[in-house]
C-alpha positions in Angstrom: 184.0 136.0 92.0 184.8 135.7 95.7 185.2 132.2 97.0 182.1 130.8 98.6 182.1 130.7 102.4 183.3 127.6 104.1 180.5 126.0 106.0 180.6 123.2 108.6 177.9 120.6 108.6 175.0 121.9 110.7 172.2 120.7 112.9 168.8 122.3 113.0 166.9 123.9 115.8 163.7 125.8 115.8 164.2 129.5 115.2 162.9 132.6 113.4 165.3 134.2 110.9 165.7 137.9 110.4 163.2 138.0 107.5 160.4 136.9 109.8 160.0 133.3 108.6 159.9 130.9 111.4 161.5 127.5 110.7 164.3 125.2 111.7 167.6 127.0 111.4 171.1 125.7 111.2 173.5 125.5 114.1 177.1 124.4 113.8 178.0 121.1 115.4 176.4 118.2 113.6 172.9 117.1 112.8 170.5 116.6 115.8 169.3 113.1 116.1 170.7 109.8 115.0 170.3 107.7 112.0 171.7 104.5 113.6 169.4 101.5 113.9 167.2 101.4 117.0 167.6 98.4 119.2 165.0 96.8 121.5 165.9 99.0 124.4 165.5 102.2 122.4 162.3 100.9 120.8 160.9 100.3 124.3 161.9 103.8 125.3 160.2 105.3 122.3 157.0 103.2 122.9 157.1 104.4 126.5 157.2 108.0 125.1 154.3 107.2 122.9 152.3 106.1 126.0 153.3 109.2 127.9 152.0 111.4 125.0 148.8 109.4 124.9 148.3 109.9 128.6 149.0 113.7 128.3 146.4 114.0 125.5 143.9 112.0 127.3 144.2 114.3 130.3 143.8 117.3 128.0 140.7 115.8 126.4 139.1 115.1 129.8 139.9 118.7 130.8 138.2 120.4 127.9 139.0 122.9 125.1 141.8 125.1 126.4 142.4 126.6 129.8 138.9 128.1 129.8 137.2 124.8 129.5 135.4 125.1 132.8 133.2 127.7 131.1 132.7 125.8 127.9 129.3 126.3 126.3 126.8 123.5 126.3 126.7 123.7 122.5 130.2 122.2 122.1 129.8 119.5 124.8 126.3 118.4 123.7 125.8 115.9 121.0 127.0 112.4 120.3 130.1 111.3 122.1 133.2 110.7 119.9 133.6 107.4 121.7 135.2 104.8 119.3 136.0 107.5 116.8 138.2 109.5 119.2 141.5 108.2 118.0 140.6 108.6 114.4 139.5 112.2 115.0 142.7 113.0 117.0 145.1 111.5 114.5 143.4 113.0 111.5 143.7 116.4 113.2 147.5 115.9 113.7 147.9 114.4 110.3 146.3 117.5 108.6 148.6 119.7 110.6 151.6 117.7 109.5 150.5 118.1 105.9 150.2 121.8 106.4 153.8 121.9 107.8 154.9 120.2 104.6 152.9 122.4 102.3 154.2 125.5 104.1 157.7 124.4 103.2 156.7 123.7 99.6 154.5 126.8 98.9 154.7 129.1 101.9 156.2 132.6 102.0 159.7 131.2 102.8 159.8 129.1 99.6 158.5 132.0 97.5 161.2 134.3 98.9 163.9 131.7 98.2 162.7 131.2 94.6 162.8 135.0 94.0 166.3 135.1 95.5 167.6 132.4 93.1 165.9 134.0 90.1 167.4 137.4 90.8 170.9 136.2 91.8 173.1 137.9 89.2 176.3 135.9 89.7 174.4 132.8 88.8 172.5 134.3 85.9 175.7 135.9 84.4 177.6 132.6 84.8 174.9 130.7 83.0 174.8 133.3 80.2 178.6 132.9 79.9 178.6 129.1 80.1 181.1 129.3 83.0 180.6 126.0 84.8 183.0 126.8 87.7 181.3 130.2 88.3 177.9 128.4 88.2 178.9 126.0 90.9 180.4 128.8 93.1 177.1 130.7 92.7 175.0 127.7 93.7 177.3 127.0 96.7 177.0 130.7 97.8 173.2 130.6 97.5 172.9 127.4 99.6 175.3 128.4 102.4 175.1 132.2 102.5 172.3 132.9 105.0 169.5 131.4 102.9 167.0 128.7 103.9 167.8 126.6 100.9 169.0 123.1 101.8 169.5 121.8 98.2 169.8 123.6 94.9 170.4 122.2 91.4 170.8 124.2 88.2 170.5 122.8 84.7 170.9 124.2 81.2 169.6 122.6 78.1 168.8 119.4 79.9 172.3 119.1 81.3 172.8 119.2 85.1 175.5 121.8 85.8 175.5 122.0 89.7 173.8 120.2 92.5 174.6 121.3 96.1 173.1 120.4 99.4 172.3 117.5 101.7 170.6 114.1 101.3 167.0 113.2 102.2 165.3 116.3 100.8 161.6 116.9 100.4 159.3 119.6 99.0 161.2 120.5 95.8 160.1 123.6 93.9 161.7 125.4 90.9 161.4 127.4 87.8 163.3 129.0 84.9 166.3 131.4 85.0 166.6 134.5 82.8 169.4 136.8 82.0 168.5 140.1 80.4 165.3 138.5 79.1 166.9 135.4 77.7 166.3 131.9 79.1 169.6 130.6 80.4 168.7 127.7 82.6 166.4 126.2 85.1 166.6 125.3 88.8 165.2 123.1 91.5 165.5 123.9 95.2 164.1 122.9 98.5 164.0 124.8 101.8 163.4 121.6 103.9 165.0 118.3 104.3 163.6 115.1 106.0 165.5 115.8 109.2 164.2 119.3 109.4 160.6 118.2 108.8 160.9 115.5 111.5 162.3 118.0 113.9 159.6 120.6 113.2 156.8 118.0 113.5 158.3 116.8 116.8 158.4 120.2 118.3 154.9 121.2 117.2 153.0 118.0 117.5 155.2 115.5 119.4 153.7 112.6 117.4 156.2 109.9 116.4 156.5 109.3 112.7 158.4 107.3 110.0 159.3 108.1 106.4 159.5 105.6 103.6 160.6 105.8 100.0 158.9 102.8 98.4 159.4 100.0 100.9 162.6 101.4 102.3 162.6 103.4 105.6 164.4 106.8 105.4 167.2 106.4 108.0 166.5 109.3 110.3 167.0 109.8 114.0 163.9 110.2 116.1 161.7 108.2 113.8 160.3 104.8 114.5 161.3 101.5 112.9 158.1 99.7 111.8 159.9 96.8 110.2 157.7 94.8 107.9 154.4 96.1 109.4 152.4 97.6 106.6 151.2 101.2 107.3 147.7 102.2 106.0 146.7 105.6 104.9 144.5 105.6 108.0 143.8 102.9 110.5 145.4 101.0 113.4 148.6 98.9 113.6 150.4 97.1 116.5 154.0 97.9 117.0 156.1 96.4 119.8 152.9 95.2 121.5 151.3 98.7 121.5 148.3 99.7 119.4 148.8 102.9 117.3 146.6 105.0 115.1 148.1 105.8 111.7 147.8 108.7 109.4 149.9 108.7 106.2 150.3 111.1 103.3 152.6 111.5 100.3 155.2 114.3 100.0 157.4 115.1 97.0 160.9 113.7 97.1 163.9 115.5 95.7 164.4 115.7 92.8 161.6 113.3 91.8 159.5 110.6 93.4 157.4 110.3 96.5 158.1 110.1 100.3 155.5 108.4 102.3 155.1 110.2 105.7 153.3 108.2 108.4 152.3 109.5 111.9 151.8 106.8 114.5 149.6 108.2 117.3 149.3 106.4 120.7 145.7 105.4 121.4 143.7 107.3 124.0 140.5 106.2 125.9 137.2 106.8 124.1 136.1 110.3 124.8 132.6 111.2 126.1 133.0 114.6 124.4 132.0 115.2 120.7 134.6 114.6 117.9 134.5 118.4 117.3 135.5 119.0 120.9 138.4 116.5 120.6 139.6 118.2 117.4 139.4 121.7 118.9 141.3 120.6 122.0 144.1 119.1 119.9 144.4 122.3 117.8 144.7 124.2 121.0 147.5 122.0 122.2 149.5 122.5 119.0 148.9 126.3 119.1 150.5 126.3 122.6 153.5 124.6 121.2 153.8 127.1 118.4 153.4 130.0 120.9 156.1 128.6 123.2 158.6 128.3 120.3 157.9 131.8 119.1 158.3 133.3 122.6 161.6 131.4 123.0 162.9 133.3 120.0 161.4 136.6 121.1 159.6 136.6 117.7 156.8 139.1 117.0 153.3 138.2 117.9 152.2 139.0 114.4 154.5 136.3 113.1 153.0 133.8 115.5 149.5 134.6 114.3 150.4 134.2 110.7 152.3 131.0 111.2 149.7 129.5 113.6 146.9 130.0 111.1 148.9 128.5 108.2 149.8 125.4 110.3 146.6 124.8 112.1 144.1 126.2 109.6 142.5 128.1 112.4 142.1 131.9 112.4 144.2 133.2 115.3 143.9 136.3 117.5 146.0 137.6 120.4 144.3 140.1 122.7 145.1 142.0 125.9 141.7 142.5 127.4 139.6 144.1 124.8 142.6 145.4 122.8 143.7 143.3 119.8 147.5 142.9 119.4 147.4 140.8 116.2 144.8 138.9 114.3 144.2 136.8 111.3 141.4 138.8 109.8 140.3 142.4 109.5 137.8 143.3 110.7 138.1 140.7 113.4 135.3 139.4 115.7 134.1 142.1 118.0 134.1 139.7 121.0 135.6 136.2 121.3 134.5 133.9 124.1 137.3 132.1 126.0 135.7 128.8 124.8 132.5 127.5 123.3 131.1 128.5 119.9 131.3 131.7 117.8 129.4 132.7 114.7 131.6 134.9 112.5 131.6 135.7 108.8 128.8 133.3 108.2 130.8 130.4 109.7 130.3 128.6 113.0 133.6 128.1 114.9 134.6 126.3 118.0 136.9 128.4 120.2 140.0 127.3 122.1 142.1 129.8 124.0 144.8 130.1 126.6 146.3 132.9 128.6 150.0 133.8 128.5 152.3 136.3 130.2 154.4 138.6 128.0 156.8 141.4 129.0 154.0 143.8 128.2 151.4 142.0 130.4 148.9 139.1 130.2 147.4 138.2 126.8 145.0 135.6 125.6 145.5 133.6 122.5 142.3 132.6 120.6 141.9 130.1 117.8 138.7 129.6 115.8 138.2 126.1 114.5 135.6 125.7 111.8 132.9 123.2 112.8 
């Protein structure tokens, strides 16, 4: 077997690989971010950033749902003001998106593809059948570092761990059994995402600061907050560095076992006079814009954006040039979609957020339908 390629430690930036899966890819030159402790000056800077994010979102909420908010229907703006529930509605929306980002790494098409790749990799299967431990290790190294999305892979046989290759601080493990010519020869556990990658992806799509804990210990990752001894609830408010923050926490699978607690800490915004549905729709629209921007930076296909945006936001997504649809989440798609307001489609009432963008082929409008 040829020697596995030598690979330098890599940092991750947002990109779409050749197979169409859009994720954080590796770039040679060291991991982005720092895991060193944050001092008071850095903490002040990050809290200032929190305040800037809160101000930006408050401006968005006052402007309305998407760039077409001036024409928003009365149906979405009428009703009880979100008022004191504004921050809870906003943070719950971001938290659910963060959970979808995590689940996409655990169960999405990329994870399925990588499982299939491992289960069909003959050098590994043959080495397991032969009991050749060196060849098993070489095959695992090749899978992790040869143009796959796998960040950690371990292979076992008969309860004995034979190879374990990849970086630290891994989340979203998934695995299965390995067969050679119909005979069970081992099992595997892999992950296509690590904690650093998840933090980078969440930052790029949501820009909401977060912190990860295993038990009471903070995972030492750059670009995450230090909350010290401040207990973080599943949902609620905390004060950090003199600033009040809204918290949304959820549990993720650690590698190989255990739980990672992921907590988003959202800057508070003023109570909104708009409905909580309108607040939620505006935030989904903000995140959709961030996804669009990252896809266009990579010259990725619009169909890929539509698929990913729906998986991450939970909102059916459509891109149209005038009356012509370029890509959409459903077929048949709605005959006509308003720029904003409400739409009844498939027996469900949706709130619409949209924005116009310029592409090399001309101007398009991106629509998202948020179930009410």
